[in-house]
N, C-alpha and C positions, 0 to 999 in steps of 0.2 A: 231347278236343280234338286237333287236328292242324294242321300248317302247310301252307298251299297257296301255290303259286307261280303267278303270272300274268305273261304277257309282252305288252307293248303295243308297237306299232310306230309311229314318227313317219313319216307319209307324206312330209313335206317333206324330212327328212334321211335317211330310210330306215334310221334307227337303231332298235334294239330295246332296251327297258328292262324289267328284271325287278322285280317287286314281290312282297312276301311278306306274308301275313296269317295270324293265328291264327283258326281256324274251329272252331265248336262244332256238334255234331250234337244234335238234339233231336227228340222224337216229338210228333206231333200226331194228331188223329183222321183226317187225310187222309194219314198216313204220315210217314216220317222227313223232316226238313228240316234245312237248315244255315244258320248265320248267322255273320257276321264279328264276332269279339269284340275284336280288337285289330289295328291296323296296325303292321307290323314294319319297313316300309321295304324296303331291299335287304340281305339277309343275306349275310355272307361265310362263315358257318358251313357246313361240309360237310353235304351232304344226309343223310348217315348219322347226324348229330347232331341233326337236326330233331326227332325223336321225344323225345329227352331234353329239348330246349328247350321243347317243347310241354308236357311233364309238369311242368317247373319253373315255367312261367308259370301253368299251371292251379293249381298249389299256391300260388303267390304270390297269385293272385286269391282263393283260399279262405283266405288268411291263414296259410299254412303254408310251410315250407321243406322241399324234397325232397332226397333223397340225391344227386340229379344236380348240385346246386349245389356239391358238394364239388369238382367239376371247374371250374377257374378260368375257362376260356373260356365255359362254359355260364352260370356265375354272372354274368360281366360283361355278356354279351348280355342276360340276363334282367333285370339291374338297369337297363340302358339302356332296354329296352323298357317296363319298368314306370314309369320316370320320365316317358317320353314319354306313356304312357297316362294317368298321373295328371294331367299338365299339360293334355292335350287334354280329359280329362273335366271338369276344373275350368273350362276355357274354355267347354265346351258348357253346363255348369250355369249359369255366369255369364250366358251369352247368353240362356238361357231366362228367367232371373230378370230380366234387363234388359228383355227384350221384354214381360214381364208388367207391369212397373212403368214402362214407357216414357212419358215426356212430352216433347213437342217444342217447341222455340222456335228462332227464327232467330238465328244467331251468325255474325259475320264471322270466318272461320277465320284470316284474315291478321292478326287482332288478338291472337291467342293465341300465347304462346311460353313455354317452360319450360326450366330448366337446373338440373342437379344436384338433382333432386327427391328428397326424403327423408321418411321416416316421422316423424310427430310425436305423434299421439293417444295411443297406448299408452305412449310415453315420458313424456308429461306425467303420466299416472296413476302410473307407477313412480317418477318423480322426486318427486312430492308425497308419496307414501307413504314414500319414503326420508327425506324431511325430517320427516315426522310422527313417525317412529320414532326420530328423532335419531341416525341411523346414523353421521354424521360424528363426533359426540361419543363414541359407543360405540367406534368404531375408533380414535379418538385415544387413548382410555384403554388400548387394546391396543398402542399404540406406532406406529400408522400415521401417516405424514406426510400433509399436505394433498394432495399429488400422488397418493399411494397411496390415499387415501380417495376421490378422484375416480375413479381407475381401478377401484377396487372397486365403486363404484356403476355404472360402465359395464358391468362384467362381470355383476353381479347382475341389473340391469335387462335386459341383453341376453339372459340366459338365460330371463327371463320373457317377453320380447317375441318373440324369435326363438331358441328353444332349439336348440342345436347344439354342435359341438365348439369348443374354444378358438380354433382357427384360423378357423373360420367366424365366431366372435364378433368376432375382430379385423377381418375383412373387412366385417362388418356395421357395425362402429363407424366404419370409414373411408369406406364407400361408400353406406350405406343409411339411416342414422339421423340425426335432428337432435339427439340427446341430447348430443352434444359441445358444442352451443351453450348448454346449460343448466348445464354443469359449471363449477366455479370454476377449473379448470386446463385449459389447452389440450391436448387429447389427439389432435388431428388428425394428428399425425405420429408417434404412438406405435408402437413396434415390436411384433411379435407375441410376442417372448420375454417382454415385460412382462406379457402376458395370462396366460401360464403361471405366472410368478412370483407374481403377485397371488393367483391361485387357490391356490397352495401356502400363502401367508401366511394366507388366510382359513381354510383347513383346519387349519393349526397353531393358530389361535385359536378353533376351533369351539366349544369348551366355554364360554369366556368370552362369546362372541358370543350363543350360545343363552340363557345365563343372563340377560344384559342385555336381550335382546329380550323374554323372558318378563316381566321386571320392568316394562319399559316398556308392554307390552300390558296388563298388569294395571292399570297407572295409567290407561290410555286407556279400557279397557272394564270394569273392575271386575268381573271374572268370578271366581266361586268355583271352586276346583279340586275338583269333586265326583266327576267320572267321567273316567277316562283310558282311551283306546283304544290298543291296542298290536298291531302287526302287522309282518311282514317281507316283503320282496320281494328280487329279485336282478336284476342286469343283467350283460351280457357284454362282453368285450373282443374286438375284431376281431383284434388281434395275438396273439402268444404270451404277452405280459406276464410274461416269465421273471424280471424284476427286481422285480416287485410281489409282496410277501410275502403279500398278502391274496388274490391271484388263484389260485383252485383250480377243478378240475373238479367239477361237481355237477349237480343237477337244475335246468335252466334253466326259468323260468316263461315265457320267450319262445321255448321250444322250440329253443334253440341249444345243444344238448348237445356240439357240436363246439368250443365256445369256453370259455376260462377265465372264471370268474364272480367277482363280489364281492357280498356280502349287505348289504342296507340295512335297518336297523330304525328305526322311527319311533314315538314316543309323542305322541299329540295329545289335547286335551280334547274334550268332547262338542260343541263348536262348531267343531272343526277347527283350532284354533290349535295349532301345534307346541309340544310341551314340550321335547323334545330328540331327537336322532337318534344313531345309532351305526352304525359300519361294521364288518363282520365278514368272516371268510374265506368264500370262495364255497361251500365244502363244509360250512359250519357248519349243524347241524340246528336247526330252529326252537326246540324245547324247551330246548336248551342255552343259549340266550341270555337266558332269563327271569331267572335269578339275578343276572346282571350288571346288567340293567335295574333290578331292584328295589333292589339295593345302591346304584345311582346315585341312585335316588329318596330313599333313606335319607340319603345324604351331602349331597344338595342342600339348602342352607340355606332355600330358599324353600318347602320341604315339611316343615318342622318343625311338624307338625300335632298338636296336643294333644287337641282335642276330637273331630274327625272326620277319618278318613283317607280318601283318595280311593278310589273304586271302580275296580278294574282290570277292563276288558272285553277279552277276548282271543279270537283265532281258535281253533277247535277243535284245530288242529294243534299249538298250544303247550300245551294243557291236559292234560298227562300227569298220572298219579297223583302222581309225585314233585314236579311243579311245584305242584300243588294243595296238597300238604303244606307246601311251602316258603312259599307265599303265606299260609297260615294261621299258620305259625310267625312270620312277619314282621308279622302283624297287619293285613294288607290285606284288605278285603272284595273279593269278585270275582264276576264273572258270565261264564260261558262257554257255548258251544253244546256239548252232550255229544258225545263222540267216537263213541259207538255210537247206532244208531237205536233210540230207546225210544218213539217216538210210537205205535207199534203196540200198546203195552201200555195205551194210554189212548184206544182207539177210541171206547168208549162215552162218555167225557167230552167228546171233540171233537164227537160227534154233537149234543149239546145245549149246546155252548159258548156260543152267543148267549143262552141262557136262564139258564145257571148260572154262567158266568165273569163276572169284573168287567170292565165296559166302560170303556175309556179313549178318550174322544172327542177329536177334534182341537181343540187350544186349551184343553183342560182338564187338570187334574192335572199341570200342568207340561209337557204334551206340546206341543211347538212345531212339529209336523208341518204342512206346507202342504197336504197332501192332505185330502180329505173323508172318507176311510175310517177306520173305528174299529179298535181292537185290543182283543181280549178275552184276559184273563189269569186264571190260577188257580194258587195256590201249593199245592204238595204237600209237606208236611213229610217230611224224610228223617232218617236217624240223625244225621249230622253236617252236614247242609246242607239247602237247600230247593230243590226242583225246581219250575220255573215253566213251565206249559203256556201257549203263546201261539197265538192264531188272529188273523191279520191279514186284514182284508177286501181290502186292496190287493194283498197277496201272493196271496190266493185268486183274485182276478180275473185277475191276471197269469198265474198258472200255468194257470188254466182256458183262457185265451186262447191260451197257447203250446201246450197239449195239443190244443186244438181245431184250431189251424193245422196241427200235425203230423198229426193224424188225417185232415184234409181232403186233405193232400198224399199221405198213404199211400193213401187211397181213390182219388184221381185217378190215381196211378201204377198201382194195381191194376186200375182200369177200363181204363187205356191198354193194359196187358198183355192183358186179356181181349179187347179190340177187335182187338189184333194177332193173337191166336189165332183169333178168329172170322173174320178176313179171310184167314187162311192165311199171314200173314207169318211166324209162328212155328209150326212144325209138330212138331218133335221134342220128346218129353216131357222129355228131359234139358235142353233149352234152357229150357223153361218152368220146370222145377225150379230151374235156376240163377237165372233172373230173380226167382222167388219168394224164393229164398234171399237175393238182394241186397236185396230190399225189406225182409225181416226184419232184415237187418243194418243197413240205413239207418234203420229206425224201430223199434228194439228195444222201446221203452216202449209203443208202440201195437200192434205186431204180436202181442204176447202176449195181447191181448184178442180176437183174431180167429182163427177156424179157417178155413184155406184148403184147399179140396179141388179136385183135378183130376178132372174127369169125362171119361173116355176114350170116344171113339166109334170105330166101325169105319172111318169115313172117315179 
C-alpha cells in the first residue's frame, strides 16, 4: 500500500486543495489495478514519512502493530486515520442495512424534537441483573454506603454497556446514559475522582464480592460445581506504570511487547459463570499460577466437597509435568490437551473413528451443544492416567473449509503468477523465484503438498 496525493482546484476562488488517500495495488487477469482503501484528508506529515505511515496503516488493517508506530507522530496520525475509517465504515454498513430494511411513511418533520437523548435499553438489563443478584446488600455487607453502592452500580454497568477507561465511564455517565435516573442516589454531578476511588474500593473487596456472587448464583441457578475451566490472559498499560508493582514486561497476547503488562487469571464453571479471578505480575508464567489457584480452591468454604471434587480443565500451556503431579497430590481430577502432538500415533484409530469410537450426539449424554454435529471419543488406558481420543464432526468441517479456502487462494495466486509470466509481465527467473517463495511463505500448510516447477524456454 502507498499514499497518493491529489490536487483539486476551485475554479470560482482559484484555490487549490490537497487530498491524500491510502491506495492498494492488486493483480487481476487484465493486469495490475489500484483501489482506494482509506481517505486520509489532508496530511501535514512530511512526504518522507508517508511510506512509514502507509506501512503502519496496512498493519493496523491487518490487526497488527508495526515498529513504525514507535514514532509518536506516525502513531498519532495512524490512530486518527483508523478512527475516521472505522466511523465511515460503520456509517456505510448502517446505510446498506437501512436500505435493505427500509419502510416509508409520511411524517411531519416539524412535529419532531429531541433534547439530551440518552441510552436506555442495555442499562435496563444491567440494572435488573444488579437487583436480581442483590448487589446493594452484598456491597453493604462490605461496608459500602448507599451512595457508594449506587456509584459502584454505575461503574460496573458502564463497563458492560460502554467498556472503556474510568475517565470515559465518567463522561458516559454524565452525557450519554439514562442509568442515573434509575439509581437511588443522584449522580448527575459526580466528579471523575469518585469513579477512580470506587474502582479501588471494589478491587479491595474483590474476594468477598466474588464469594458472595457465587453463593447468590448458586441459589438462583442451582448449578453443581462439577467442571472448572481455568485460563490466563494479559493486558497492557499505555504508560510506563512505574508505580504499579504488578506491571512487568512479558509476552503480550495483544502483540504489545513495548508496553508493561499485567496477567489476569479466571476460573469459570462449565456454563461460563465466574468462580473467582486473580491478578498477577505481567511476567508471570502460566504454569506458575496453578498452585496458587488450587490452594484458593482448597481454602474456599464453598468448595468443601466430600463426595466429588470438581474436574479441572486447563489450557495445554499450564499442564506441565510438575503441575500434573501437584493436581494429583491435591486430589483434583483433571483434563488437559497434551502439550506434545500425539495424534499421529493413532492414525489408524482415527481412520475408523466413526465405527469404533463412542458417539456423543447433541442433546444426549449430558451434551448441551446447540450444534447438530456429533463427537466421537475413545479412552486409551495409560500407566497413571487415561488418554482420550476425540473426533469432532464440527471441528472437522471447520478445518476442511479453512484448508479448502487456503488452497483455493493459493491456486488463484499461483495461476495469477502463471498468467503474468505468460503475458511477459514477469520475465526474469529470479523474479519468478521470489514470487513463488512468497507464495510458499504465505501458504506454508498448503504449499508443502504441491511441487512447483519452472519450465524455461529460449524466449
